[in-house]
C-alpha positions as CSV (number, residue, x, y, z in Angstrom):
1,M,192.5,81.0,21.2
2,A,191.9,77.5,22.6
3,T,193.0,74.5,20.5
4,I,190.3,72.1,19.7
5,S,191.3,68.4,19.3
6,I,189.4,66.0,17.0
7,R,191.0,63.0,18.6
8,R,189.3,61.2,21.4
9,K,191.3,61.3,24.6
10,T,192.4,57.9,26.0
11,S,191.5,57.4,29.6
12,R,194.3,57.5,32.2
13,F,193.3,54.0,33.3
14,I,193.9,52.5,29.8
15,L,197.2,54.4,29.5
16,L,198.3,53.2,32.9
17,T,197.2,49.6,32.2
18,T,199.0,49.6,28.9
19,A,202.2,50.9,30.5
20,I,202.1,48.3,33.2
21,L,201.5,45.5,30.7
22,A,204.4,46.7,28.6
23,I,206.7,46.8,31.7
24,I,205.6,43.4,32.9
25,L,206.1,41.9,29.4
26,G,209.6,43.4,29.2
27,L,210.6,42.1,32.7
28,I,209.3,38.6,31.9
29,W,211.0,38.6,28.5
30,T,214.5,39.8,29.3
31,G,214.7,40.7,33.0
32,N,217.1,37.9,33.8
33,S,218.9,37.8,30.5
34,T,222.5,38.5,29.8
35,L,223.6,41.6,27.8
36,E,224.2,39.5,24.7
37,S,220.9,37.7,25.0
38,R,218.9,40.9,25.5
39,V,220.6,42.7,22.5
40,I,220.0,39.7,20.3
41,T,216.3,39.5,21.5
42,Q,215.9,43.2,20.7
43,R,217.2,42.7,17.2
44,Y,214.8,39.9,16.5
45,F,212.1,42.1,17.9
46,L,213.0,44.8,15.4
47,F,212.5,42.3,12.6
48,V,209.0,41.6,14.0
49,L,208.2,45.3,14.3
50,T,209.3,45.9,10.8
51,G,206.9,43.3,9.5
52,L,204.1,44.6,11.6
53,A,204.6,48.2,10.6
54,A,204.8,47.2,6.9
55,F,201.5,45.3,7.1
56,L,199.4,47.1,9.7
57,T,200.0,50.7,9.0
58,P,197.2,51.2,6.5
59,Y,194.8,49.5,8.9
60,L,195.8,51.8,11.7
61,L,195.4,54.9,9.5
62,F,192.5,54.1,7.2
63,P,189.6,54.6,7.0
64,D,189.8,57.5,9.4
65,K,186.4,58.2,11.1
66,N,187.5,61.8,11.7
67,T,187.8,62.6,8.0
68,P,184.6,64.7,7.9
69,L,186.0,66.8,10.8
70,I,189.3,67.1,9.0
71,Q,187.6,68.3,5.9
72,L,185.4,70.8,7.9
73,G,188.5,72.1,9.7
74,N,190.3,72.3,6.4
75,L,193.6,71.1,7.9
76,D,196.7,72.2,6.1
77,K,199.6,69.8,5.4
78,K,201.4,70.6,8.6
79,S,198.4,70.0,10.8
80,L,197.4,66.9,8.9
81,S,200.9,65.5,9.2
82,H,200.8,66.2,13.0
83,Y,197.5,64.4,13.2
84,I,198.7,61.4,11.3
85,F,201.8,60.8,13.4
86,T,200.0,61.6,16.6
87,K,197.6,58.9,15.8
88,L,200.4,56.4,15.0
89,G,202.2,57.5,18.2
90,S,199.2,56.5,20.3
91,Y,199.8,52.9,19.0
92,C,203.6,53.0,19.1
93,W,204.5,54.5,22.5
94,P,204.0,51.1,24.4
95,V,206.5,49.6,22.0
96,F,209.1,52.3,22.8
97,L,208.5,51.6,26.5
98,L,208.8,47.9,26.0
99,M,212.1,48.4,24.3
100,A,213.4,50.5,27.1
101,V,212.4,47.9,29.7
102,M,213.9,45.0,27.7
103,L,217.3,46.7,27.4
104,L,217.7,48.8,30.6
105,V,216.0,46.8,33.3
106,D,218.5,44.1,34.3
107,F,218.0,42.2,37.5
108,N,221.4,40.6,37.5
109,S,223.7,43.5,36.6
110,P,221.6,46.7,36.5
111,F,224.6,49.1,36.2
112,Q,227.0,47.1,34.1
113,N,227.5,47.8,30.4
114,L,225.1,50.7,30.7
115,T,226.6,52.5,27.7
116,I,226.1,49.6,25.4
117,K,222.5,49.2,26.6
118,I,221.7,52.9,26.0
119,I,223.3,52.7,22.5
120,S,221.3,49.6,21.7
121,L,218.1,51.3,23.0
122,F,218.6,54.4,20.9
123,S,219.4,52.3,17.9
124,S,216.1,50.4,18.3
125,W,214.2,53.6,18.7
126,L,215.8,55.1,15.6
127,L,215.0,52.0,13.5
128,F,211.4,51.7,14.6
129,S,210.8,55.4,14.2
130,S,212.1,55.4,10.6
131,I,210.1,52.4,9.6
132,V,206.9,54.0,11.0
133,I,207.6,57.2,9.1
134,L,208.3,55.4,5.9
135,S,205.3,53.2,6.2
136,A,203.0,56.2,6.9
137,V,204.3,58.2,4.0
138,R,204.2,55.3,1.5
139,Y,200.7,54.2,2.4
140,V,199.3,57.8,2.6
141,K,200.6,58.6,-0.9
142,S,199.5,55.2,-2.3
143,G,195.9,56.3,-2.8
144,P,196.1,57.8,-6.3
145,A,198.1,54.8,-7.6
146,S,195.8,52.3,-6.0
147,Q,192.8,54.0,-7.5
148,F,194.4,54.0,-10.9
149,W,195.1,50.3,-10.7
150,K,191.6,49.7,-9.5
151,E,189.9,51.6,-12.3
152,S,192.2,51.3,-15.3
153,T,191.9,48.9,-18.2
154,K,195.1,47.2,-17.2
155,G,193.8,46.6,-13.7
156,R,190.5,45.2,-14.9
157,D,192.4,42.8,-17.2
158,I,194.6,41.6,-14.4
159,R,191.5,41.1,-12.2
160,Q,189.7,39.1,-14.9
161,K,192.7,36.9,-15.6
162,V,193.3,36.1,-11.9
163,A,189.6,35.4,-11.4
164,D,189.5,33.1,-14.4
165,Y,192.7,31.2,-13.8
166,L,193.3,31.3,-10.1
167,K,189.7,31.7,-8.9
168,Y,190.9,34.4,-6.5
169,P,189.2,37.8,-6.1
170,L,192.2,39.9,-6.6
171,D,191.7,43.6,-6.4
172,P,194.3,45.2,-8.6
173,G,194.1,48.3,-6.4
174,S,195.9,46.2,-3.7
175,I,199.1,46.0,-5.9
176,P,200.6,49.3,-4.6
177,S,199.9,48.2,-1.0
178,L,201.5,44.8,-1.7
179,M,204.5,46.6,-3.1
180,N,204.7,49.0,-0.2
181,T,204.7,46.0,2.2
182,L,207.5,44.3,0.4
183,I,209.5,47.6,0.0
184,I,209.2,48.5,3.7
185,L,210.0,45.0,4.8
186,T,213.0,44.9,2.6
187,I,214.3,48.3,3.7
188,G,213.8,47.5,7.3
189,S,215.3,44.0,7.3
190,G,218.2,45.0,5.1
191,T,219.1,47.9,7.3
192,I,219.0,45.8,10.4
193,I,221.3,43.2,8.8
194,L,223.7,45.8,7.6
195,A,223.7,47.7,10.9
196,V,224.2,44.6,13.0
197,Y,227.1,43.5,10.8
198,L,228.8,46.8,11.1
199,G,228.1,47.0,14.8
200,E,229.7,43.6,15.4
201,L,232.6,44.5,13.0
202,V,233.3,48.0,14.3
203,H,231.4,49.2,17.3
204,P,227.7,49.5,18.4
205,I,228.0,53.2,17.5
206,A,228.3,52.1,13.9
207,E,225.0,50.3,14.2
208,M,223.3,53.3,15.7
209,A,224.8,55.5,12.9
210,I,223.2,53.3,10.2
211,F,219.8,53.6,11.9
212,A,220.3,57.3,12.2
213,C,220.9,57.6,8.5
214,L,217.7,55.7,7.9
215,V,215.8,58.2,10.1
216,V,217.3,61.1,8.1
217,Y,216.2,59.4,4.9
218,A,212.7,58.8,6.2
219,I,212.3,62.5,7.3
220,N,213.6,63.7,3.9
221,Y,211.2,61.3,2.2
222,L,208.3,62.8,4.3
223,R,209.3,66.3,3.4
224,K,209.5,65.4,-0.3
225,F,205.8,64.4,-0.4
226,T,204.5,67.0,2.1
227,G,203.2,69.1,-0.7
228,T,200.7,66.5,-1.9
229,L,200.0,65.1,1.6
230,V,196.4,66.5,1.9
231,R,195.3,65.3,-1.5
232,D,196.9,61.9,-1.1
233,F,195.4,61.4,2.4
234,Y,191.9,61.9,1.1
235,S,192.5,59.7,-1.9
236,S,194.0,56.9,0.2
237,N,191.3,57.2,2.8
238,S,188.6,56.8,0.1
239,F,190.4,53.8,-1.5
240,F,191.0,51.9,1.7
241,R,187.4,52.5,2.7
242,E,186.2,50.3,-0.1
243,F,189.4,48.1,-0.3
244,F,187.7,44.8,0.7
245,G,184.6,44.9,-1.4
246,V,185.4,43.3,-4.7
247,N,184.1,39.9,-6.0
248,L,185.5,37.6,-8.7
249,K,184.1,39.5,-11.6
250,G,185.3,42.9,-10.3
251,E,181.9,44.1,-9.2
252,E,181.7,46.2,-6.1
253,A,180.1,43.9,-3.5
254,M,181.0,43.0,0.0
255,A,181.7,39.3,0.3
256,V,179.9,38.5,3.6
257,R,180.7,35.2,5.3
258,Q,177.7,32.9,5.5
259,V,176.5,31.3,8.7
260,N,176.8,27.8,7.5
261,Q,180.5,28.3,6.9
262,L,181.1,28.3,10.7
263,W,181.4,24.6,10.8
264,W,183.4,24.6,14.1
265,V,180.7,26.4,16.1
266,P,177.8,24.6,17.9
267,G,174.5,25.3,16.2
268,F,173.0,27.3,19.1
269,L,176.0,29.7,19.0
270,R,176.5,29.9,15.3
271,M,174.3,32.9,14.6
272,H,175.9,34.9,17.4
273,V,179.5,34.1,16.4
274,W,178.7,34.9,12.8
275,Q,177.5,38.4,14.0
276,F,180.8,39.1,15.6
277,I,182.9,37.8,12.7
278,V,181.0,39.8,10.1
279,Q,181.4,43.0,12.2
280,L,185.2,42.3,12.6
281,D,185.6,41.6,8.9
282,R,184.4,45.2,8.2
283,I,187.1,46.6,10.5
284,V,190.2,44.5,9.8
285,P,191.0,41.5,7.6
286,A,191.9,39.2,10.5
287,G,193.0,36.3,8.3
288,R,195.6,38.4,6.5
289,A,196.9,39.8,9.7
290,V,197.2,36.3,11.2
291,A,198.9,35.0,8.0
292,A,201.4,37.8,8.2
293,G,202.1,37.0,11.8
294,H,202.8,33.3,10.9
295,L,205.3,34.5,8.3
296,V,207.0,36.7,10.9
297,V,207.3,33.9,13.4
298,L,208.6,31.6,10.7
299,F,211.2,34.2,9.8
300,I,212.3,34.4,13.4
301,A,212.6,30.6,13.6
302,Y,214.8,30.7,10.5
303,Q,217.3,32.7,12.6
304,R,217.6,29.6,14.9
305,P,217.1,31.4,18.2
306,D,216.9,29.6,21.6
307,P,214.0,27.2,21.7
308,Q,212.7,28.7,24.9
309,F,212.7,32.2,23.3
310,L,210.8,30.8,20.3
311,T,208.2,29.3,22.5
312,I,207.7,32.7,24.1
313,I,207.3,34.2,20.7
314,W,204.5,31.7,20.0
315,V,202.8,32.5,23.3
316,I,202.9,36.2,22.5
317,F,201.6,35.6,19.0
318,A,198.8,33.4,20.4
319,L,197.9,36.2,22.8
320,L,197.8,38.8,20.1
321,H,195.0,36.9,18.4
322,H,192.7,38.2,21.2
323,L,193.1,41.7,20.0
324,F,190.3,40.8,17.5
325,T,188.1,39.8,20.5
326,L,188.8,43.1,22.1
327,L,187.4,44.9,19.1
328,T,184.0,43.3,19.9
329,F,184.0,45.4,23.2
330,R,183.6,48.6,21.2
331,H,180.2,50.1,21.5
332,E,179.9,50.7,17.7
333,V,180.6,47.0,17.0
334,A,178.5,45.4,19.7
335,P,176.4,47.7,22.0
336,P,175.9,46.0,25.3
337,W,172.2,46.9,25.5
338,L,171.7,45.3,22.1
339,L,173.5,42.1,23.0
340,R,171.4,41.8,26.1
341,W,168.3,42.3,24.1
342,V,169.3,39.6,21.5
343,A,170.5,36.9,23.9
344,P,171.6,36.2,27.5
345,V,175.0,37.3,28.6
346,D,176.4,33.8,28.9
347,I,175.6,33.2,25.2
348,W,177.9,36.1,24.3
349,F,180.6,34.7,26.6
350,F,180.6,31.3,24.8
351,S,180.3,33.1,21.4
352,R,183.5,35.0,22.0
353,V,185.3,31.8,23.1
354,W,184.2,29.9,20.0
355,M,185.1,32.8,17.8
356,Q,188.7,32.5,19.0
357,I,188.8,28.7,18.6
358,R,188.9,29.2,14.8
359,W,192.6,30.3,15.3
360,L,193.6,27.1,17.1
361,L,194.0,24.9,14.0
362,P,196.2,27.5,12.2
363,L,198.3,27.8,15.3
364,F,198.9,24.1,15.4
365,L,199.6,24.0,11.7
366,G,202.1,26.8,12.0
367,M,203.8,25.3,14.9
368,N,204.1,21.9,13.3
369,V,205.4,23.3,10.0
370,Q,208.0,25.0,12.1
371,Y,208.7,21.8,14.0
372,F,209.1,19.9,10.7
373,L,211.6,22.5,9.4
374,F,213.5,23.5,12.5
375,G,212.7,20.9,15.2
376,T,211.0,23.3,17.5
377,P,208.5,23.9,19.2
378,D,208.2,20.4,20.6
379,V,204.9,18.7,21.6
380,A,205.1,20.0,25.2
381,S,205.7,23.6,24.0
382,Q,202.9,23.3,21.6
383,A,200.6,22.1,24.3
384,A,201.7,25.0,26.5
385,V,200.9,27.5,23.7
386,A,197.5,26.0,23.1
387,I,196.6,25.9,26.8
388,T,197.7,29.5,27.2
389,F,195.7,30.5,24.2
390,L,192.5,28.8,25.4
391,L,192.8,30.1,29.0
392,S,193.4,33.6,27.8
393,A,190.5,33.3,25.3
394,I,188.2,32.4,28.3
395,F,189.6,35.3,30.3
396,V,189.1,37.9,27.5
397,S,185.6,36.5,26.9
398,A,184.8,36.8,30.6
399,L,185.9,40.5,30.4
400,G,183.5,40.9,27.5
401,M,180.7,39.2,29.4
402,A,181.3,41.6,32.3
403,K,181.2,44.6,30.0
404,T,178.0,43.3,28.4
405,F,176.4,42.9,31.8
406,N,177.6,46.2,33.3
407,G,177.0,48.3,30.1
408,A,173.6,46.9,29.3
409,N,171.8,49.9,30.8
410,Y,173.7,52.5,28.8
411,N,173.1,53.6,25.2
């Protein structure tokens, strides 16, 4: 009997393009680095990945648009587990490829210290795999607890107090998610520090052994909760579907951004930029993701890496902001035929550019806070980051304009 997949297949062009970008990034990042430099870079990268996995996992998993098909297919716990990790794997495989390029592709001494490079690579793969597994399990099983905090008397009391005293629309249902983020970040960071210490004290094999132990723990943790996986998945999916719709008084209402709040946008573009931002807010809380990114970069700066490396981190972080713009390329977010019907193509080009300009001020604030604390990045580096950000914003917006123009005749 033929197997029917409910996941949309990714085109070969996108897969190839993603692989090429990962390879190019790895070559630029560590192609000419020494062994010590590339190993240290990889460790810092693991800290970043731990933070990203701890924060982004629920947004990658939920809400799942295939839930009706999963229910109709009545997937059992084994099939659902395979579906979840296949979905996460589609996001993670470029990271595994990037790690391999960073450690193994060495322009200066390709065949020297090959054993150490391979050990470091497997160590990185083990750590990242374990963090992804732990993140997936903790967030999938967080649904019942989140729903309890959201609907219980204790949760309503906390929400009311925070609304009255701090004037902040806290959803108590987010408390388990916040705890998950902190727990995963603590486990990942603590394991990296312990493994690196033992690796330097004993041998790199000891570092890999620590990460292997974490993988074993993560797999056992997954098996422990497999029995309730199906129920927890549906519960978590339902919770995260309504996660961002609570006002100060606890009423279920979507807080929609108003047009007049877009003060940085020229008047003739304001309505169109507002349309994009409202659509994006329904998909992912961009502000929270960017704030988490700033914390990760600040944590890396606290480790006092090479200033040039830190500038590269800021450039990469600036480029990652454009992932939000890429979401506007999706047909369900902004159908090309509808955009052409509402306004000329060039209007949407400038709208995407101005939508990205909102991140310029936080970028400068983050870089200057870091400069005040650690003396880097300097003015020249900040200018380079800003110019790279603006040019890439123009480039991505141009791609969007081309898609709008070429796809306008398709429904």
